[in-house]
GUKEMI-289842 format. One record per residue (C-alpha): x, y, z; residue in three letters. Coordinates in steps of 0.02 Angstrom, whole numbers, padded with zeros to 5 digits, always signed. Layout:
<atoms>
XYZALA
...
</atoms>
This chain:
<atoms>
-01669-02044-01600MET
-01578-01885-01582SER
-01405-01856-01514ASP
-01400-01872-01327GLN
-01202-01846-01296THR
-01055-01753-01386VAL
-00992-01930-01415PHE
-01161-01986-01494ASP
-01142-01856-01618ARG
-00949-01882-01644PHE
-00989-02062-01682ARG
-01128-02040-01805LYS
-01010-01916-01906THR
-00875-02057-01903THR
-00994-02174-01971GLU
-01038-02051-02110THR
-00856-01979-02150TRP
-00738-02123-02066PRO
-00596-02056-02182ASP
-00624-01878-02184GLY
-00500-01764-02096PRO
-00542-01718-01912PHE
-00409-01622-01841LEU
-00254-01541-01951ASN
-00098-01520-01853ILE
+00009-01391-01951LEU
+00198-01405-01928PRO
+00216-01241-01844GLU
+00087-01299-01704THR
+00175-01466-01707ALA
+00344-01384-01676ASP
+00283-01288-01530VAL
+00190-01446-01443TYR
+00336-01572-01497GLY
+00205-01684-01587ILE
+00177-01745-01763THR
+00106-01650-01893ALA
-00017-01699-02014GLY
-00213-01743-02013GLU
-00304-01848-01891ILE
-00450-01939-01982THR
-00621-01966-01888TYR
-00578-02150-01891ARG
-00418-02126-01813ASP
-00486-02013-01675MET
-00629-02137-01642MET
-00489-02270-01621ALA
-00390-02162-01495ARG
-00556-02104-01398VAL
-00617-02293-01380LEU
-00436-02349-01317ALA
-00442-02205-01198ARG
-00617-02231-01138LYS
-00572-02413-01102GLU
-00427-02362-01005THR
-00519-02237-00901LEU
-00671-02356-00877GLU
-00543-02480-00806GLY
-00495-02357-00674ALA
-00679-02324-00620ASP
-00705-02166-00718PHE
-00888-02141-00750GLY
-01043-02032-00727ALA
-01005-01880-00632ALA
-00821-01896-00638THR
-00734-01732-00663ARG
-00570-01734-00761VAL
-00459-01574-00765GLY
-00371-01544-00926VAL
-00223-01434-00951LEU
-00154-01495-01121LEU
-00156-01325-01212HIS
-00227-01361-01397ASN
-00158-01523-01415ARG
-00263-01654-01497PRO
-00257-01767-01337GLU
-00379-01624-01258PHE
-00509-01675-01389VAL
-00472-01857-01367GLU
-00506-01844-01171ILE
-00658-01739-01193PHE
-00741-01868-01299LEU
-00689-02028-01186ALA
-00740-01943-01033VAL
-00898-01892-01116ASN
-00930-02056-01174ALA
-00929-02123-00992LEU
-01035-02001-00934GLY
-00913-01883-00858GLY
-00860-01696-00877SER
-00700-01601-00895ILE
-00636-01454-00812VAL
-00525-01365-00940PRO
-00383-01271-00854ILE
-00318-01106-00916ASN
-00118-01130-00913PRO
-00098-00954-00857ASP
-00172-00998-00692LEU
-00056-01006-00534ARG
-00047-01085-00367ARG
-00187-00990-00268SER
-00297-00998-00428GLU
-00265-01181-00450LEU
-00292-01231-00278GLU
-00467-01136-00291TYR
-00519-01226-00454LEU
-00458-01400-00395ILE
-00555-01375-00222ASP
-00711-01301-00301HIS
-00731-01414-00440SER
-00684-01585-00336GLU
-00606-01647-00498MET
-00543-01828-00485ASP
-00398-01813-00598ALA
-00302-01710-00716ALA
-00208-01735-00870PHE
-00073-01598-00875VAL
+00072-01563-00992VAL
+00236-01627-00915SER
+00305-01456-00857ASP
+00147-01417-00756ARG
+00127-01583-00682ILE
+00224-01524-00503ASP
+00114-01367-00502ASP
-00052-01450-00518ILE
+00010-01594-00388ALA
+00063-01457-00262GLU
-00091-01364-00288ALA
-00194-01516-00255GLY
-00107-01556-00101LYS
-00126-01380-00038SER
-00317-01397-00080ALA
-00321-01560+00026GLY
-00371-01657-00128SER
-00320-01833-00172HIS
-00318-01776-00360LEU
-00227-01889-00483GLN
-00109-01788-00595VAL
-00051-01877-00760LEU
+00025-01845-00916SER
-00079-01886-01061PRO
+00025-02053-01091SER
-00015-02112-00926GLN
-00140-02224-00869SER
-00252-02180-00701PRO
-00247-02286-00546ALA
-00436-02336-00490PRO
-00513-02188-00418LEU
-00547-02200-00226PRO
-00727-02164-00240LYS
-00845-02273-00363GLN
-00935-02198-00502PRO
-01118-02155-00469LYS
-01268-02155-00570ASP
-01304-01979-00647ALA
-01470-01917-00590ASP
-01483-01800-00744ASP
-01567-01850-00911GLU
-01420-01884-01033THR
-01438-01716-01126ARG
-01449-01623-00965GLN
-01293-01700-00893ARG
-01142-01601-00868GLU
-01013-01622-01005ALA
-00889-01486-00948ALA
-00867-01356-00809LEU
-00799-01196-00873LEU
-00733-01060-00752TYR
-00761-00871-00786THR
-00628-00753-00774SER
-00670-00705-00592GLY
-00636-00514-00635THR
-00755-00461-00489THR
-00724-00602-00367GLY
-00694-00786-00366LYS
-00716-00871-00537PRO
-00898-00950-00560LYS
-00903-01128-00626GLY
-01024-01130-00770CYS
-01098-01303-00786VAL
-01119-01339-00972LEU
-01222-01496-01026THR
-01224-01603-01175ASN
-01376-01505-01234GLU
-01263-01347-01225TYR
-01132-01426-01341PHE
-01266-01516-01452LEU
-01343-01358-01491HIS
-01207-01256-01522SER
-01156-01377-01666GLY
-01332-01359-01725ASP
-01345-01172-01731TRP
-01179-01172-01831TYR
-01245-01292-01955ARG
-01414-01206-01973ASP
-01379-01028-01961VAL
-01354-00995-02137GLY
-01324-00832-02236GLY
-01143-00782-02243LEU
-01088-00929-02122VAL
-01162-01062-02214SER
-01073-01237-02179LEU
-01042-01368-02312ARG
-01065-01545-02248PRO
-00903-01654-02263GLY
-00802-01503-02345THR
-00776-01364-02212GLU
-00605-01330-02153ARG
-00605-01218-01997MET
-00452-01133-01927LEU
-00437-01064-01746THR
-00306-00998-01652PRO
-00422-00979-01490LEU
-00387-01095-01337PRO
-00465-01254-01311MET
-00506-01211-01125PHE
-00620-01072-01192HIS
-00797-01103-01246MET
-00764-01033-01421ASN
-00651-01167-01472ALA
-00721-01303-01370LEU
-00909-01284-01393ALA
-00918-01185-01554VAL
-00771-01222-01665SER
-00763-01409-01614LEU
-00947-01453-01616MET
-00970-01358-01776ALA
-00844-01471-01868MET
-00908-01622-01790ILE
-01082-01583-01826THR
-01057-01554-02008VAL
-00907-01677-02032GLY
-00781-01541-02068GLY
-00608-01519-02018CYS
-00533-01416-01881LEU
-00364-01344-01884ILE
-00314-01282-01713VAL
-00156-01166-01686LEU
-00069-01156-01519ASP
-00109-00975-01532ARG
-00109-00822-01645PHE
+00049-00782-01726HIS
+00038-00623-01826PRO
+00202-00651-01940SER
+00145-00831-01996THR
-00040-00808-01996TRP
-00075-00809-02176TRP
+00045-00948-02208ASP
-00050-01050-02093SER
-00212-01004-02175VAL
-00148-01050-02347ARG
-00055-01219-02295ARG
-00210-01275-02200SER
-00320-01234-02347LYS
-00450-01153-02215ALA
-00626-01107-02294THR
-00672-01019-02134CYS
-00597-00951-01979LEU
-00630-00880-01800HIS
-00558-00712-01749TYR
-00533-00600-01598LEU
-00549-00411-01624GLY
-00356-00384-01595VAL
-00319-00501-01742MET
-00390-00383-01886PRO
-00299-00234-01809ALA
-00132-00315-01810ILE
-00142-00399-01973LEU
-00200-00233-02054MET
-00033-00157-01999LYS
+00073-00273-02121ALA
+00121-00204-02294PRO
+00012-00243-02423ALA
+00046-00389-02533SER
-00011-00459-02695PRO
-00041-00621-02592ALA
-00164-00533-02482ASP
-00317-00629-02567ARG
-00219-00790-02603ASP
-00318-00907-02492HIS
-00473-01009-02484ASP
-00569-00916-02343VAL
-00748-00887-02363ARG
-00785-00789-02202PHE
-00718-00752-02028GLY
-00820-00768-01870PHE
-00796-00673-01712GLY
-00812-00509-01612ALA
-00734-00347-01591GLY
-00664-00299-01750VAL
-00611-00102-01737PRO
-00759-00022-01826SER
-00638+00085-01929GLU
-00543-00069-01982LEU
-00685-00176-02033HIS
-00725-00119-02217ALA
-00537-00111-02253ALA
-00500-00269-02189PHE
-00639-00347-02300GLU
-00589-00251-02456ASP
-00402-00288-02439ARG
-00417-00476-02391TYR
-00580-00520-02489GLY
-00698-00605-02352PHE
-00826-00544-02230PRO
-00796-00530-02043LEU
-00961-00589-01969ILE
-00982-00503-01802GLU
-01076-00598-01669ALA
-01115-00597-01484TRP
-01121-00738-01352ALA
-01047-00777-01182MET
-00994-00937-01092THR
-01163-00941-00994GLU
-01270-00901-01156THR
-01182-01035-01275GLY
-01264-01042-01438SER
-01428-01042-01363GLY
-01420-00848-01343GLY
-01301-00812-01491VAL
-01335-00661-01611ILE
-01241-00628-01772SER
-01239-00515-01915ALA
-01240-00672-02037SER
-01351-00577-02161ARG
-01345-00419-02257GLU
-01356-00271-02221PRO
-01217-00307-02090ARG
-01187-00116-02055LYS
-01011-00127-02053ILE
-00904-00006-01947GLY
-01053+00021-01828THR
-01012-00127-01695HIS
-01172-00201-01760CYS
-01189-00383-01717PHE
-01356-00417-01803GLY
-01526-00452-01736ARG
-01600-00602-01634PRO
-01687-00732-01729THR
-01867-00785-01700ASP
-01790-00908-01567ALA
-01728-00768-01456ILE
-01800-00637-01354GLU
-01711-00477-01295ILE
-01741-00336-01189ARG
-01632-00178-01158ILE
-01653-00103-00993VAL
-01582+00031-00886ASP
-01512+00029-00716ASP
-01686+00010-00641ASN
-01735-00131-00755GLY
-01842-00013-00860ASN
-01845-00029-01039ALA
-01743+00108-01118VAL
-01818+00231-01264ASP
-01758+00227-01445GLY
-01570+00179-01473ASP
-01525+00232-01296THR
-01391+00119-01229PRO
-01444-00005-01083GLY
-01409-00189-01027GLU
-01447-00322-01136LEU
-01566-00473-01065LEU
-01587-00626-01172VAL
-01687-00785-01163ARG
-01746-00918-01287ARG
-01927-00908-01353THR
-02052-01046-01313GLY
-02073-01148-01156GLY
-01890-01170-01109ASN
-01809-00991-01093PRO
-01643-01080-01038ARG
-01625-01194-01186TYR
-01433-01197-01250GLY
-01377-01089-01109PHE
-01273-01141-00960PHE
-01367-01256-00817ARG
-01301-01157-00672GLU
-01162-01095-00582TYR
-01090-01232-00480LEU
-01122-01230-00295LYS
-01175-01046-00328ASN
-01386-01041-00331PRO
-01388-00863-00271GLU
-01270-00815-00425ALA
-01373-00926-00544THR
-01538-00836-00478ALA
-01473-00669-00488GLU
-01408-00700-00672ALA
-01587-00763-00703TRP
-01685-00628-00611ALA
-01868-00596-00678GLY
-01846-00748-00801GLY
-01706-00652-00911TRP
-01514-00678-00919PHE
-01445-00526-00866HIS
-01280-00515-00979THR
-01197-00374-00910GLY
-01163-00301-01080ASP
-01218-00126-01144ILE
-01297-00120-01320VAL
-01409-00003-01415SER
-01543-00047-01548GLN
-01570+00051-01703ASP
-01736+00087-01784ALA
-01709-00080-01889ASP
-01690-00189-01745GLY
-01499-00220-01767ASP
-01403-00214-01605LEU
-01240-00130-01584HIS
-01121-00161-01443PHE
-01057-00024-01338VAL
-00964-00093-01186ASP
-00972-00215-01034ARG
-01072-00130-00895LYS
-00935-00141-00767LYS
-00817-00053-00891ASN
-00920+00107-00909VAL
-00844+00251-00820ILE
-00958+00368-00719ARG
-00887+00539-00734ARG
-00991+00688-00668SER
-01147+00602-00712GLY
-01108+00548-00890GLU
-01076+00364-00930ASN
-00925+00339-01040ILE
-00893+00172-01125ALA
-00706+00125-01115ALA
-00718+00032-01278VAL
-00775+00197-01376GLU
-00642+00295-01301VAL
-00511+00155-01348GLU
-00578+00139-01524THR
-00548+00335-01553ILE
-00386+00352-01472LEU
-00310+00188-01579SER
-00328+00318-01729LYS
-00198+00423-01661HIS
-00011+00396-01762PRO
+00082+00387-01604LEU
-00033+00244-01513ILE
+00002+00059-01549ARG
-00104-00012-01420GLU
-00227+00084-01293VAL
-00341+00033-01143ALA
-00446+00150-01042VAL
-00503+00127-00865ALA
-00576+00227-00725ALA
-00477+00299-00590THR
-00548+00388-00429PRO
-00564+00577-00441ASP
-00616+00673-00283ALA
-00726+00791-00372ILE
-00800+00701-00526ARG
-00809+00523-00451GLY
-00715+00441-00593ASP
-00583+00507-00715GLU
-00538+00432-00888VAL
-00362+00352-00879ALA
-00283+00284-01030ALA
-00130+00174-01038LEU
-00037+00168-01194ILE
+00095+00076-01294VAL
+00193+00176-01412THR
+00387+00204-01466ASP
+00489+00213-01301PRO
+00564+00382-01387ASP
+00389+00463-01384THR
+00340+00408-01199ALA
+00334+00566-01128ASN
+00244+00711-01056GLY
+00238+00807-01225ASP
+00160+00664-01314ALA
+00022+00651-01172ALA
-00013+00825-01198GLN
-00021+00813-01386GLU
-00139+00660-01368ILE
-00255+00738-01256ALA
-00263+00901-01370ARG
-00293+00788-01519TRP
-00432+00702-01434SER
-00532+00848-01401LEU
-00567+00861-01580ALA
-00620+00681-01597GLU
-00733+00655-01444MET
-00829+00741-01316ALA
-00722+00833-01189TYR
-00775+00726-01039TYR
-00727+00574-01132LYS
-00538+00632-01167VAL
-00417+00552-01041PRO
-00384+00657-00890GLY
-00232+00542-00853TRP
-00120+00458-00986ILE
+00017+00325-00938GLY
+00146+00248-01066PHE
+00174+00058-01035VAL
+00266-00075-01129ASP
+00117-00194-01141GLN
-00070-00206-01085LEU
-00131-00347-00986PRO
-00217-00467-01081ARG
-00317-00633-01067THR
-00267-00803-01155PRO
-00391-00739-01283THR
-00305-00583-01311GLU
-00443-00470-01233LYS
-00391-00336-01117ILE
-00393-00395-00947LEU
-00499-00270-00875ARG
-00461-00320-00689ALA
-00282-00317-00696ALA
-00291-00155-00808LEU
-00373-00068-00653LYS
-00222-00120-00548ASP
-00103-00066-00673VAL
-00172+00111-00664VAL
-00179+00119-00482ALA
+00007+00068-00484ARG
+00056+00195-00610GLU
-00045+00331-00517MET
+00045+00277-00349SER
+00213+00282-00440ASP
+00180+00452-00506GLY
+00202+00381-00685SER
+00042+00449-00755MET
+00031+00606-00849HIS
-00107+00736-00788ASP
-00198+00802-00929THR
-00350+00849-00843ARG
-00320+01040-00875ALA
-00348+01004-01059PHE
-00527+00940-01032LYS
-00630+01104-01074LYS
-00797+01116-01160ARG
-00772+01196-01339SER
-00890+01324-01396GLY
</atoms>
């Protein structure tokens, strides 16, 4: 019989590799969390999970119980996930950056019954629960819950279709949507990683995967964790990405593979070259968003491939596409082509298929009789949004991509990040990639700002040395840009900031970015470079 739950799979792996390492807590991570460093075997974690399960069961936790988890990347996060899953319940991972209004919404909307929280946030969560009118129990990981006021109910869903986690989207265009993720979602994610092959082949009982990504994000929770559980590997979870100690962590952990975000290679490449650059055991990195101009240079310097991939919380590994086989077309934002298990369409704003390599929105679904296999089940309490996302039987990703003559896909930008200037569509990511080549620019993010004549104008926020953050530098950057990109893509407004707004996974926080641009415009802090935007020739 195939696995029905995440806990089923963990139990089978524990039976196969009981003394194999499951989690590795590095000293630097242990110091941050104030916990013990070292490795936790599958047998040890199973003992912890079963003890936790017994405690929760004694408090009437069961099927359909939702448990909030705000524990950063501590081992207790995984322990609670597996114990709750064994009882048929679901976890609601909580982003530690959320504050009162956001927490009130999350608690109310999810109707979570209890929450395990780090000690310094217990009061925040408890106050938010009261404000939301919830009877939420807020506990530290070491506390035992009191019996729940409502009795556990029998789950109506087949076990594989039962909710295992409720992950909330970032909410950049409104209230966050709760993605219902089933046991099948998690199990298929592990299966995909085990079976994909090519440059990301995993070796049973051997692999050691390092990730700095947060456990409240689908990548670490559903991809990294499930990959290691599925093949009996060891997961090394950092508290976050630390550039200065990254390679020490890689070497000390003996990582054989790692997960990355696009910002990481860019930062790591700024460090001076060292004879120790290839002193590691890493066979591949898996992630998305590596800057095109740095992709080949990074691989040449550090000696392992960065495998670009595409997925979303909603698609999980049911719709994942990766450049796991050659030719990977390095430096072109290529993330491979769909396998036979996935169908795609690329459409314009009217839903019509685009011609040739014209960019358009990516639509995806599974082949066969179940187009939603491995995807999220639904948006909680929002059937209208679920139906809209699946309009016409295809999942609408909101990502703009192009497909070359070989069938390979290339990422362009998020649909909502496309700037519409005088009838021209401008991808923010493309402009950012080009601007990042300028020697004065440390970091850059681009957004639209309203323009009375052209609809939108390109606005760039730039992090640079304080001594060069002035109007002369803005003009110099604008002049330089005219030789690097079409005139209409050149920033018409340039502002200098100390830092860019980012998500916990180090992606640019687009919604906040627009707010920063609006504030800088209102304060008169943006430099007007529109006069430089003239056609040449």
